[in-house]
KEKE-3310 file (N, C-alpha, C; in steps of 0.2 Angstrom, whole numbers, plus 5000, padded with zeros to 4 digits):
npx = (4596:4582:4571:4562:4569:4576:4571:4572:4586:4591:4586:4592:4606:4605:4602:4614:4623:4618:4621:4635:4637:4632:4642:4654:4650:4650:4664:4668:4662:4669:4682:4680:4676:4688:4696:4690:4691:4704:4706:4699:4705:4707:4701:4692:4681:4676:4669:4655:4653:4661:4654:4643:4647:4647:4633:4629:4636:4630:4617:4617:4621:4610:4600:4603:4603:4605:4598:4601:4598:4585:4570:4561:4546:4531:4517:4504:4507:4512:4526:4541:4546:4559:4575:4571:4575:4569:4570:4576:4575:4583:4580:4572:4577:4575:4586:4590:4591:4602:4618:4632:4642:4658:4668:4684:4682:4672:4678:4683:4694:4710:4710:4720:4734:4747:4751:4741:4739:4747:4752:4756:4769:4773:4768:4759:4743:4737:4726:4719:4728:4729:4716:4717:4727:4720:4708:4711:4725:4742:4750:4762:4774:4772:4774:4787:4787:4776:4777:4787:4781:4771:4778:4785:4797:4797:4791:4774:4770:4780:4789:4793:4806:4811:4811:4821:4832:4832:4833:4846:4853:4849:4854:4868:4869:4865:4876:4886:4883:4884:4898:4904:4901:4907:4921:4924:4922:4930:4931:4919:4913:4912:4900:4900:4898:4898:4902:4894:4896:4890:4884:4896:4902:4893:4895:4908:4906:4897:4905:4915:4907:4903:4916:4918:4908:4912:4924:4920:4914:4903:4906:4896:4894:4906:4907:4897:4903:4914:4908:4903:4913:4918:4909:4901:4899:4890:4898:4895:4881:4881:4888:4880:4868:4873:4877:4865:4858:4867:4864:4851:4849:4855:4844:4833:4819:4824:4817:4812:4812:4819:4829:4838:4851:4859:4853:4856:4866:4858:4853:4863:4862:4851:4856:4866:4857:4850:4861:4866:4855:4853:4865:4864:4852:4852:4845:4834:4839:4842:4829:4822:4813:4813:4820:4811:4803:4812:4817:4806:4805:4817:4815:4804:4807:4819:4831:4844:4847:4834:4826:4831:4828:4814:4812:4817:4807:4796:4799:4798:4785:4781:4791:4789:4782:4791:4796:4795:4784:4776:4773:4766:4755:4749:4745:4736:4726:4722:4716:4706:4698:4695:4687:4676:4671:4670:4665:4664:4674:4685:4683:4686:4699:4705:4703:4710:4723:4737:4745:4737:4733:4746:4751:4748:4757:4767:4759:4754:4765:4773:4764:4758:4767:4774:4765:4755:4751:4763:4759:4748:4753:4761:4750:4744:4755:4756:4743:4744:4753:4746:4740:4751:4758:4752:4759:4771:4781:4782:4794:4804:4816:4824:4830:4842:4851:4857:4870:4875:4875:4865:4858:4850)
npy = (4792:4798:4812:4815:4814:4825:4836:4830:4828:4841:4847:4839:4843:4857:4856:4850:4860:4870:4864:4864:4878:4881:4874:4881:4893:4891:4889:4901:4909:4905:4909:4922:4925:4922:4932:4944:4943:4944:4957:4964:4960:4961:4972:4982:4990:4983:4972:4970:4967:4956:4947:4945:4938:4923:4921:4926:4918:4906:4909:4911:4899:4891:4896:4892:4877:4862:4847:4832:4819:4807:4807:4794:4787:4793:4784:4780:4790:4796:4788:4796:4801:4792:4799:4812:4818:4821:4838:4851:4868:4883:4882:4886:4887:4886:4896:4894:4880:4876:4869:4873:4887:4884:4892:4902:4911:4905:4894:4885:4891:4885:4878:4878:4879:4885:4876:4870:4878:4875:4865:4848:4850:4861:4873:4889:4893:4907:4916:4911:4913:4927:4930:4924:4932:4944:4942:4936:4936:4930:4918:4922:4914:4910:4921:4923:4916:4920:4934:4934:4931:4941:4953:4951:4943:4930:4922:4920:4907:4898:4883:4873:4868:4877:4889:4886:4886:4900:4907:4904:4911:4924:4927:4926:4937:4948:4948:4951:4964:4971:4969:4976:4990:4991:4988:4999:5009:5009:5016:5019:5007:5004:5009:5024:5028:5039:5038:5027:5013:5000:4999:5000:4988:4979:4983:4978:4964:4962:4964:4954:4943:4946:4945:4932:4927:4931:4925:4912:4912:4906:4899:4905:4917:4923:4925:4934:4945:4948:4952:4964:4972:4983:4992:5008:5021:5035:5047:5058:5057:5044:5046:5056:5049:5039:5047:5052:5039:5034:5043:5040:5026:5022:5026:5019:5010:5006:5003:4991:4974:4965:4972:4975:4974:4960:4960:4971:4970:4967:4979:4984:4976:4982:4994:4990:4985:4997:5005:4998:4997:5011:5013:5006:5011:5024:5034:5036:5034:5037:5040:5048:5038:5026:5018:5013:5004:4995:4990:4983:4973:4966:4962:4954:4944:4940:4939:4945:4945:4941:4951:4962:4959:4959:4972:4978:4974:4980:4993:4995:4998:5007:5017:5029:5036:5042:5053:5070:5073:5062:5064:5076:5072:5062:5070:5079:5069:5065:5077:5079:5068:5070:5081:5076:5066:5073:5087:5098:5097:5098:5111:5118:5115:5121:5134:5137:5133:5135:5125:5115:5098:5094:5089:5076:5069:5060:5049:5045:5043:5033:5023:5022:5016:5020:5024:5015:5000:4987:4974:4978:4987:4979:4972:4982:4984:4972:4971:4982:4977:4968:4976:4981:4970:4967:4975:4970:4962:4945:4940:4948:4948:4938:4941:4948:4941:4930:4932:4940:4954:4963:4978:4976)
npz = (4834:4841:4837:4847:4859:4861:4869:4882:4883:4882:4893:4903:4900:4903:4917:4922:4919:4927:4940:4939:4939:4952:4960:4956:4961:4974:4977:4973:4983:4995:4992:4991:5004:5012:5006:5010:5024:5025:5021:5031:5042:5059:5064:5075:5071:5061:5065:5064:5051:5049:5057:5049:5038:5039:5039:5027:5017:5020:5017:5003:4999:5002:4994:4981:4976:4969:4965:4958:4960:4957:4965:4974:4967:4974:4982:4972:4963:4947:4939:4936:4920:4911:4911:4914:4928:4944:4950:4961:4961:4965:4979:4994:5011:5029:5037:5049:5050:5043:5040:5050:5045:5037:5037:5041:5052:5060:5065:5080:5093:5098:5114:5124:5121:5110:5101:5093:5083:5072:5058:5053:5048:5053:5049:5051:5056:5051:5051:5063:5072:5073:5077:5090:5096:5096:5103:5116:5118:5118:5129:5141:5139:5126:5119:5114:5102:5095:5093:5084:5072:5072:5070:5058:5057:5055:5040:5036:5030:5033:5037:5051:5050:5040:5047:5057:5049:5045:5057:5060:5049:5052:5064:5061:5052:5060:5069:5060:5056:5068:5072:5061:5063:5076:5073:5065:5073:5086:5098:5102:5107:5121:5133:5141:5158:5170:5187:5191:5197:5197:5184:5177:5180:5174:5161:5158:5160:5149:5138:5139:5136:5123:5117:5118:5110:5098:5096:5095:5083:5069:5053:5044:5051:5050:5037:5035:5042:5035:5023:5027:5031:5025:5025:5022:5033:5038:5046:5054:5056:5062:5074:5080:5082:5091:5102:5107:5110:5120:5130:5133:5136:5149:5158:5154:5158:5171:5182:5181:5186:5178:5172:5182:5194:5191:5179:5173:5163:5152:5148:5140:5129:5124:5120:5110:5100:5096:5092:5081:5073:5070:5063:5051:5046:5042:5036:5044:5057:5074:5086:5100:5111:5104:5111:5121:5115:5111:5123:5127:5118:5120:5134:5132:5123:5127:5120:5112:5098:5092:5097:5090:5076:5077:5081:5069:5060:5066:5064:5051:5047:5057:5058:5051:5060:5068:5061:5056:5047:5050:5064:5063:5056:5065:5075:5068:5064:5077:5082:5073:5075:5089:5087:5081:5090:5103:5102:5111:5120:5111:5106:5118:5121:5110:5112:5124:5122:5113:5107:5106:5103:5106:5118:5118:5111:5116:5121:5108:5100:5107:5109:5122:5130:5141:5150:5153:5163:5164:5158:5151:5142:5134:5128:5120:5112:5104:5099:5091:5082:5075:5065:5059:5054:5042:5033:5032:5021:5018:5013:5015:5023:5017:5004:5005:5014:5010:5005:5014:5011:5013:5020:5031)
capx = (4593:4575:4570:4558:4573:4580:4569:4575:4593:4592:4585:4598:4612:4604:4603:4621:4626:4616:4625:4642:4637:4632:4649:4658:4648:4652:4671:4669:4660:4674:4688:4678:4676:4695:4699:4687:4693:4711:4706:4696:4709:4704:4699:4686:4676:4673:4666:4648:4654:4663:4648:4638:4650:4645:4626:4629:4638:4625:4611:4619:4621:4603:4595:4605:4604:4602:4598:4600:4596:4578:4566:4557:4539:4526:4512:4498:4509:4515:4533:4543:4549:4566:4578:4568:4575:4566:4574:4573:4579:4582:4576:4573:4576:4576:4593:4592:4592:4608:4624:4636:4647:4664:4673:4689:4679:4668:4682:4685:4700:4713:4709:4725:4741:4748:4753:4735:4738:4752:4750:4761:4776:4775:4765:4755:4736:4738:4720:4717:4733:4727:4710:4719:4730:4716:4703:4714:4732:4746:4753:4769:4779:4771:4775:4793:4786:4770:4779:4791:4776:4768:4783:4788:4803:4795:4786:4768:4769:4786:4788:4797:4813:4813:4812:4827:4838:4831:4836:4854:4855:4847:4859:4874:4869:4865:4883:4890:4882:4887:4905:4906:4902:4912:4928:4926:4922:4932:4930:4911:4911:4910:4896:4903:4893:4902:4899:4889:4900:4886:4884:4902:4903:4889:4898:4914:4903:4894:4911:4917:4902:4904:4922:4917:4904:4916:4929:4917:4909:4902:4908:4891:4895:4913:4906:4893:4907:4919:4905:4901:4918:4920:4902:4902:4894:4890:4901:4892:4875:4882:4890:4875:4864:4876:4877:4858:4857:4870:4860:4844:4849:4856:4838:4828:4816:4828:4813:4810:4817:4822:4835:4841:4856:4863:4850:4859:4869:4853:4852:4869:4859:4846:4861:4869:4852:4849:4866:4866:4849:4854:4870:4862:4846:4854:4840:4830:4844:4839:4824:4820:4807:4814:4823:4806:4801:4818:4817:4800:4807:4822:4812:4799:4810:4825:4836:4846:4846:4827:4823:4834:4824:4807:4812:4817:4800:4791:4800:4796:4779:4781:4796:4786:4779:4796:4798:4791:4778:4772:4771:4761:4749:4746:4742:4730:4721:4719:4712:4700:4694:4692:4682:4670:4669:4668:4666:4664:4681:4689:4683:4689:4707:4708:4703:4715:4730:4740:4748:4731:4734:4753:4753:4746:4762:4770:4755:4753:4771:4775:4758:4756:4772:4777:4759:4751:4755:4768:4756:4743:4757:4762:4744:4744:4760:4755:4737:4746:4757:4741:4739:4757:4760:4750:4763:4778:4782:4784:4800:4808:4822:4827:4833:4849:4854:4861:4877:4876:4876:4860:4859:4844)
capy = (4796:4801:4819:4816:4814:4831:4840:4827:4829:4848:4848:4836:4847:4863:4855:4849:4867:4873:4861:4866:4884:4881:4872:4887:4899:4889:4890:4909:4912:4903:4913:4929:4926:4923:4938:4949:4942:4946:4964:4967:4958:4961:4979:4982:4993:4978:4966:4968:4964:4949:4943:4944:4934:4917:4921:4928:4912:4901:4911:4910:4891:4889:4897:4889:4870:4858:4840:4828:4812:4807:4804:4788:4790:4792:4779:4783:4795:4793:4787:4801:4798:4791:4805:4818:4818:4826:4843:4857:4873:4889:4880:4891:4883:4889:4897:4891:4873:4875:4867:4879:4889:4881:4898:4903:4915:4901:4889:4886:4893:4880:4879:4879:4880:4888:4871:4868:4882:4873:4858:4843:4852:4867:4879:4892:4895:4914:4919:4909:4916:4934:4930:4923:4938:4950:4941:4935:4937:4924:4917:4925:4910:4910:4928:4923:4913:4924:4940:4934:4931:4947:4958:4950:4940:4923:4922:4916:4901:4895:4877:4873:4867:4883:4894:4885:4889:4907:4909:4904:4916:4931:4928:4928:4943:4953:4949:4954:4971:4973:4969:4981:4996:4990:4988:5005:5014:5006:5021:5019:5001:5004:5015:5028:5030:5041:5037:5021:5007:4994:4999:4999:4981:4976:4984:4973:4958:4961:4964:4948:4939:4948:4942:4924:4925:4932:4920:4905:4913:4901:4901:4910:4923:4926:4927:4941:4950:4950:4956:4971:4975:4989:4996:5015:5024:5043:5048:5063:5054:5039:5049:5060:5044:5036:5051:5052:5033:5033:5047:5037:5019:5021:5027:5015:5004:5004:5001:4984:4970:4962:4976:4977:4970:4956:4961:4978:4969:4967:4986:4984:4973:4988:4999:4987:4985:5004:5008:4994:4999:5017:5013:5003:5014:5031:5039:5038:5035:5036:5045:5047:5034:5020:5014:5010:4999:4990:4987:4978:4967:4962:4958:4949:4939:4937:4937:4951:4944:4941:4958:4966:4958:4961:4979:4980:4973:4985:5000:4995:5002:5012:5021:5035:5040:5046:5058:5076:5072:5057:5067:5081:5068:5059:5076:5081:5064:5065:5083:5078:5063:5073:5086:5072:5063:5077:5094:5103:5097:5100:5118:5121:5114:5126:5141:5138:5130:5136:5119:5110:5091:5092:5086:5069:5066:5054:5043:5042:5040:5027:5018:5022:5011:5023:5026:5009:4995:4983:4969:4982:4990:4973:4970:4987:4984:4967:4973:4987:4973:4965:4980:4982:4964:4967:4979:4967:4957:4939:4938:4954:4946:4933:4943:4950:4938:4924:4933:4945:4960:4968:4982:4974)
capz = (4839:4839:4838:4853:4865:4862:4875:4888:4883:4883:4900:4907:4899:4907:4924:4924:4919:4933:4945:4939:4941:4959:4963:4955:4965:4981:4977:4973:4990:5000:4991:4993:5012:5014:5004:5014:5030:5025:5021:5037:5048:5066:5066:5079:5067:5056:5069:5062:5044:5050:5059:5043:5033:5039:5037:5020:5014:5021:5013:4996:4998:5003:4988:4975:4977:4963:4967:4952:4961:4957:4971:4972:4966:4979:4981:4968:4958:4941:4939:4931:4914:4911:4908:4917:4935:4949:4952:4965:4959:4969:4985:5000:5017:5035:5038:5056:5050:5039:5044:5052:5040:5038:5036:5046:5058:5064:5068:5087:5094:5102:5120:5129:5119:5103:5096:5089:5077:5067:5055:5055:5046:5057:5046:5055:5054:5053:5053:5070:5077:5073:5081:5097:5099:5097:5108:5123:5119:5119:5136:5142:5137:5119:5115:5110:5095:5092:5091:5078:5067:5072:5068:5052:5057:5051:5035:5038:5027:5034:5041:5057:5047:5037:5053:5060:5045:5045:5063:5059:5045:5055:5069:5058:5049:5065:5072:5055:5056:5075:5071:5056:5066:5081:5070:5062:5079:5092:5104:5104:5109:5128:5136:5147:5163:5176:5194:5191:5197:5195:5177:5174:5180:5169:5154:5158:5159:5142:5133:5140:5133:5116:5115:5118:5104:5092:5096:5093:5077:5064:5046:5041:5054:5048:5030:5036:5045:5029:5018:5029:5034:5022:5024:5023:5037:5038:5052:5058:5058:5067:5081:5083:5085:5097:5108:5110:5113:5126:5135:5135:5138:5156:5161:5151:5162:5177:5188:5179:5189:5172:5170:5188:5197:5186:5173:5170:5157:5146:5145:5135:5123:5121:5117:5104:5095:5094:5088:5075:5069:5068:5059:5045:5044:5043:5034:5050:5063:5081:5088:5107:5111:5101:5117:5125:5111:5111:5129:5127:5114:5124:5139:5131:5119:5131:5115:5108:5090:5090:5098:5085:5070:5078:5081:5062:5057:5069:5062:5044:5047:5063:5057:5049:5066:5071:5057:5057:5044:5054:5070:5061:5054:5070:5079:5064:5064:5083:5082:5069:5079:5095:5085:5079:5096:5108:5099:5116:5123:5106:5106:5124:5120:5105:5116:5130:5121:5106:5105:5105:5106:5106:5124:5117:5107:5119:5120:5102:5097:5111:5110:5129:5133:5147:5153:5155:5167:5159:5154:5146:5137:5129:5124:5116:5106:5100:5095:5086:5078:5070:5059:5055:5051:5035:5028:5032:5016:5021:5011:5015:5026:5013:4998:5006:5019:5007:5004:5019:5009:5013:5026:5035)
cpx = (4587:4574:4566:4562:4577:4578:4572:4582:4595:4591:4590:4604:4611:4605:4610:4625:4624:4620:4632:4642:4637:4638:4654:4657:4650:4660:4672:4667:4666:4680:4686:4678:4683:4698:4696:4690:4701:4711:4704:4701:4705:4702:4693:4680:4673:4670:4659:4648:4656:4658:4643:4640:4647:4637:4625:4630:4633:4619:4612:4619:4614:4599:4597:4607:4601:4603:4596:4598:4588:4575:4562:4550:4535:4520:4506:4500:4512:4522:4536:4546:4556:4570:4576:4569:4571:4571:4571:4578:4577:4577:4578:4572:4577:4583:4595:4594:4599:4614:4628:4641:4654:4670:4678:4686:4675:4671:4683:4692:4703:4712:4714:4732:4741:4750:4747:4735:4743:4750:4756:4768:4778:4772:4759:4748:4735:4731:4718:4722:4731:4721:4712:4722:4725:4711:4706:4721:4736:4748:4760:4774:4778:4773:4782:4792:4781:4773:4784:4787:4773:4772:4787:4795:4802:4790:4780:4767:4775:4785:4793:4805:4815:4815:4819:4833:4838:4834:4843:4856:4854:4852:4866:4874:4869:4872:4887:4890:4885:4895:4908:4906:4907:4919:4929:4926:4924:4931:4923:4909:4908:4906:4900:4898:4897:4898:4894:4893:4896:4886:4890:4904:4899:4892:4904:4911:4900:4900:4914:4913:4903:4911:4922:4913:4908:4921:4926:4912:4909:4905:4903:4892:4901:4911:4902:4898:4912:4915:4903:4907:4920:4914:4904:4897:4895:4892:4898:4885:4876:4884:4885:4870:4867:4876:4870:4856:4861:4867:4854:4844:4850:4849:4832:4826:4821:4824:4811:4815:4821:4829:4839:4846:4860:4860:4852:4863:4864:4852:4858:4866:4854:4851:4864:4863:4851:4854:4867:4860:4850:4860:4868:4855:4847:4849:4835:4834:4840:4834:4822:4813:4808:4817:4817:4803:4806:4818:4811:4802:4812:4819:4808:4802:4816:4830:4838:4845:4838:4824:4825:4829:4817:4807:4812:4810:4795:4792:4799:4790:4777:4786:4794:4784:4784:4799:4793:4785:4773:4769:4765:4754:4746:4742:4736:4725:4718:4714:4706:4695:4691:4686:4676:4667:4666:4670:4667:4671:4686:4689:4687:4697:4709:4708:4709:4722:4732:4742:4743:4733:4742:4755:4751:4752:4765:4766:4754:4759:4774:4770:4757:4761:4774:4771:4755:4755:4758:4764:4751:4747:4759:4756:4743:4749:4758:4748:4739:4750:4752:4740:4745:4760:4757:4755:4770:4777:4785:4791:4805:4815:4826:4832:4840:4853:4859:4868:4879:4877:4871:4861:4854:4838)
cpy = (4799:4808:4820:4816:4820:4835:4837:4829:4836:4850:4845:4841:4854:4862:4854:4856:4871:4871:4864:4874:4885:4879:4878:4892:4897:4890:4898:4912:4911:4908:4920:4930:4927:4929:4944:4949:4945:4954:4967:4966:4958:4967:4979:4985:4988:4972:4965:4965:4957:4944:4941:4939:4927:4916:4922:4922:4907:4902:4909:4903:4889:4890:4895:4882:4866:4851:4836:4821:4812:4804:4798:4790:4788:4787:4783:4788:4792:4793:4792:4798:4798:4797:4812:4818:4823:4832:4848:4862:4879:4887:4884:4887:4888:4890:4894:4884:4871:4873:4873:4880:4886:4886:4898:4906:4910:4895:4890:4887:4887:4882:4882:4882:4883:4882:4869:4872:4880:4866:4854:4845:4859:4874:4882:4894:4902:4917:4917:4912:4924:4935:4929:4929:4944:4949:4940:4936:4931:4924:4920:4921:4909:4916:4927:4920:4918:4930:4940:4933:4938:4953:4956:4947:4933:4924:4918:4909:4896:4888:4878:4872:4874:4889:4893:4888:4897:4910:4909:4910:4923:4932:4930:4935:4949:4954:4952:4961:4974:4974:4974:4987:4996:4991:4995:5011:5011:5010:5021:5013:5001:5010:5018:5031:5033:5040:5032:5015:5001:4993:4997:4991:4977:4977:4979:4966:4957:4961:4957:4943:4940:4945:4935:4923:4926:4927:4913:4907:4907:4903:4906:4917:4927:4928:4934:4946:4952:4954:4963:4974:4982:4994:5003:5018:5032:5044:5052:5060:5048:5042:5053:5055:5041:5040:5051:5045:5032:5038:5044:5030:5018:5022:5024:5010:5002:5002:4994:4980:4966:4966:4978:4972:4966:4957:4968:4976:4969:4974:4987:4981:4978:4993:4997:4987:4992:5006:5004:4996:5006:5018:5011:5006:5022:5036:5041:5039:5033:5042:5043:5043:5027:5015:5010:5004:4993:4986:4982:4972:4963:4959:4953:4943:4936:4935:4944:4951:4945:4948:4963:4966:4960:4969:4982:4979:4978:4991:5000:4999:5007:5018:5028:5039:5044:5052:5064:5076:5067:5060:5072:5077:5065:5065:5078:5076:5064:5071:5082:5073:5066:5078:5082:5069:5067:5084:5099:5103:5100:5108:5121:5121:5120:5133:5142:5136:5132:5129:5113:5103:5089:5088:5078:5065:5060:5048:5040:5039:5034:5022:5017:5017:5014:5025:5021:5004:4990:4978:4972:4985:4985:4972:4975:4986:4978:4967:4977:4983:4969:4969:4980:4976:4964:4970:4975:4961:4951:4937:4943:4952:4941:4936:4945:4946:4932:4926:4938:4952:4965:4972:4981:4975)
cpz = (4837:4841:4845:4859:4866:4868:4881:4889:4885:4890:4905:4907:4903:4915:4926:4924:4925:4939:4945:4941:4949:4962:4962:4960:4973:4982:4977:4980:4995:4999:4993:5001:5014:5012:5009:5021:5031:5025:5028:5043:5054:5068:5070:5075:5062:5059:5066:5055:5044:5052:5054:5038:5033:5037:5030:5016:5014:5017:5006:4994:4998:4997:4982:4976:4972:4965:4961:4954:4961:4963:4969:4972:4972:4977:4977:4963:4952:4941:4934:4925:4914:4908:4910:4925:4939:4951:4957:4964:4963:4975:4991:5006:5023:5036:5045:5056:5045:5043:5045:5047:5042:5037:5042:5053:5062:5067:5075:5088:5098:5109:5125:5126:5112:5098:5091:5083:5071:5065:5056:5053:5049:5054:5050:5052:5056:5055:5061:5074:5078:5078:5088:5100:5100:5103:5115:5124:5120:5127:5135:5138:5129:5115:5111:5103:5092:5089:5085:5072:5066:5069:5062:5052:5053:5046:5037:5036:5028:5038:5046:5055:5044:5042:5056:5056:5045:5051:5063:5055:5048:5060:5067:5055:5054:5068:5067:5055:5063:5074:5066:5060:5072:5079:5068:5068:5085:5099:5106:5107:5117:5130:5142:5152:5169:5182:5194:5191:5195:5188:5174:5174:5175:5162:5153:5156:5152:5137:5133:5136:5125:5113:5114:5112:5098:5091:5093:5086:5072:5057:5043:5044:5052:5041:5030:5038:5039:5024:5020:5032:5032:5021:5026:5027:5037:5045:5057:5060:5063:5074:5084:5086:5091:5103:5111:5113:5119:5132:5137:5138:5145:5160:5159:5156:5168:5182:5187:5182:5184:5171:5177:5190:5191:5179:5170:5163:5151:5144:5139:5128:5119:5117:5110:5098:5092:5090:5081:5070:5066:5062:5052:5042:5045:5040:5039:5056:5069:5083:5096:5107:5108:5106:5121:5121:5111:5117:5130:5123:5117:5130:5138:5127:5122:5126:5112:5101:5089:5092:5093:5078:5071:5078:5073:5059:5059:5065:5054:5043:5052:5062:5055:5055:5069:5067:5058:5053:5048:5060:5068:5059:5060:5074:5075:5065:5071:5084:5079:5072:5085:5093:5083:5085:5101:5106:5105:5119:5118:5106:5112:5123:5115:5108:5120:5128:5114:5103:5104:5108:5106:5113:5124:5113:5110:5119:5113:5099:5100:5112:5118:5133:5140:5152:5156:5160:5162:5155:5149:5141:5132:5125:5119:5110:5102:5096:5089:5080:5073:5064:5055:5052:5044:5030:5028:5027:5019:5019:5011:5018:5022:5008:4999:5011:5016:5007:5009:5017:5010:5020:5031:5032)
residu = (UNK:UNK:UNK:UNK:UNK:UNK:UNK:UNK:UNK:UNK:UNK:UNK:UNK:UNK:UNK:UNK:UNK:UNK:UNK:UNK:UNK:UNK:UNK:UNK:UNK:UNK:UNK:UNK:UNK:UNK:UNK:UNK:UNK:UNK:UNK:UNK:UNK:UNK:UNK:UNK:UNK:UNK:UNK:UNK:UNK:UNK:UNK:UNK:UNK:UNK:UNK:UNK:UNK:UNK:UNK:UNK:UNK:UNK:UNK:UNK:UNK:UNK:UNK:UNK:UNK:UNK:UNK:UNK:UNK:UNK:UNK:UNK:UNK:UNK:UNK:UNK:UNK:UNK:UNK:UNK:UNK:UNK:UNK:UNK:UNK:UNK:UNK:UNK:UNK:UNK:UNK:UNK:UNK:UNK:UNK:UNK:UNK:UNK:UNK:UNK:UNK:UNK:UNK:UNK:UNK:UNK:UNK:UNK:UNK:UNK:UNK:UNK:UNK:UNK:UNK:UNK:UNK:UNK:UNK:UNK:UNK:UNK:UNK:UNK:UNK:UNK:UNK:UNK:UNK:UNK:UNK:UNK:UNK:UNK:UNK:UNK:UNK:UNK:UNK:UNK:UNK:UNK:UNK:UNK:UNK:UNK:UNK:UNK:UNK:UNK:UNK:UNK:UNK:UNK:UNK:UNK:UNK:UNK:UNK:UNK:UNK:UNK:UNK:UNK:UNK:UNK:UNK:UNK:UNK:UNK:UNK:UNK:UNK:UNK:UNK:UNK:UNK:UNK:UNK:UNK:UNK:UNK:UNK:UNK:UNK:UNK:UNK:UNK:UNK:UNK:UNK:UNK:UNK:UNK:UNK:UNK:UNK:UNK:UNK:UNK:UNK:UNK:UNK:UNK:UNK:UNK:UNK:UNK:UNK:UNK:UNK:UNK:UNK:UNK:UNK:UNK:UNK:UNK:UNK:UNK:UNK:UNK:UNK:UNK:UNK:UNK:UNK:UNK:UNK:UNK:UNK:UNK:UNK:UNK:UNK:UNK:UNK:UNK:UNK:UNK:UNK:UNK:UNK:UNK:UNK:UNK:UNK:UNK:UNK:UNK:UNK:UNK:UNK:UNK:UNK:UNK:UNK:UNK:UNK:UNK:UNK:UNK:UNK:UNK:UNK:UNK:UNK:UNK:UNK:UNK:UNK:UNK:UNK:UNK:UNK:UNK:UNK:UNK:UNK:UNK:UNK:UNK:UNK:UNK:UNK:UNK:UNK:UNK:UNK:UNK:UNK:UNK:UNK:UNK:UNK:UNK:UNK:UNK:UNK:UNK:UNK:UNK:UNK:UNK:UNK:UNK:UNK:UNK:UNK:UNK:UNK:UNK:UNK:UNK:UNK:UNK:UNK:UNK:UNK:UNK:UNK:UNK:UNK:UNK:UNK:UNK:UNK:UNK:UNK:UNK:UNK:UNK:UNK:UNK:UNK:UNK:UNK:UNK:UNK:UNK:UNK:UNK:UNK:UNK:UNK:UNK:UNK:UNK:UNK:UNK:UNK:UNK:UNK:UNK:UNK:UNK:UNK:UNK:UNK:UNK:UNK:UNK:UNK:UNK:UNK:UNK:UNK:UNK:UNK:UNK:UNK:UNK:UNK:UNK:UNK:UNK:UNK:UNK:UNK:UNK:UNK:UNK:UNK:UNK:UNK:UNK:UNK:UNK:UNK:UNK:UNK:UNK:UNK:UNK:UNK:UNK:UNK:UNK:UNK:UNK:UNK:UNK:UNK:UNK:UNK:UNK:UNK:UNK)
# end
């Protein structure tokens, strides 16, 4: 090897290192964009930052471009020496001529159906789902599936086959929990509603259905029942929760056609979900207002089992709102926000009311479920679910269902 070739080899080595750095930077940009999008989610306050991401990535790609292919020599020019390829380093181009960014935010939404968000094995494109829910919301018939992702029932990376298996396990575990408290408190099974013949008939019908379900119990349901048969409940807390639930359920959403006439039996599903949740979550128990959320889940999903598990996922991040500390925090945050947005109104409320923004408690606690039109209330709930879904671990429901021993 002649010493005169060293500059050429050194330059080639430098150029290949620069190309490798450019490729590494491309991968880094893609990973950074996905991470930032996951952090930002779909919060309205982050829209400007999200819009800048495609431009930023395109700009970084445009200024670091290495072309190792030698150009053909122009007419009359000297042919470049062998081993010294023509290079373009730190090439600046017009951003408007760049190819569109291939990041998730720039991908088009499926036009009509939810099916376009799943791959061939049934895995969901979660960023696109979140974008669809935020921008236009799912169709009524799609909510049965979408909500089970939003409220943490289904792991985001699950396949269609895995979700079928999970549905079977969750149904068995729910029935096992129901039958556990029903066996220990047989006098609580029937809801007592004096002077309401129509409701009494619905109770009779519901109990017939429950007897049939238990008679046809699968081996997995029987296993769950045996594993929870001797679960210890705090008797005082259980009866206190049951008392308040029985007072609230008969007047929950009675104006909705879904819960009228033959639909009255569905209010019994609301009661079963609330008692089962309170029995196995006695640190929180039952608080007034939970019935409003459960009725939304029951009506939207049209399934007692699915409604229960969606409610469990919802309460994993919303449960704190029903505690004394959670309520104080909501009121405090609202007061600070109002003081910033409308100082004049904030000062007026402080002068005329000792309770300040306590009158807003129902709006804040129930996410306007009693104050908005039904479809608007559903949209508020699922938009709220977009934020809460970040706190639902994708594997929370797997760890204890295998042997039926977990409390939910």
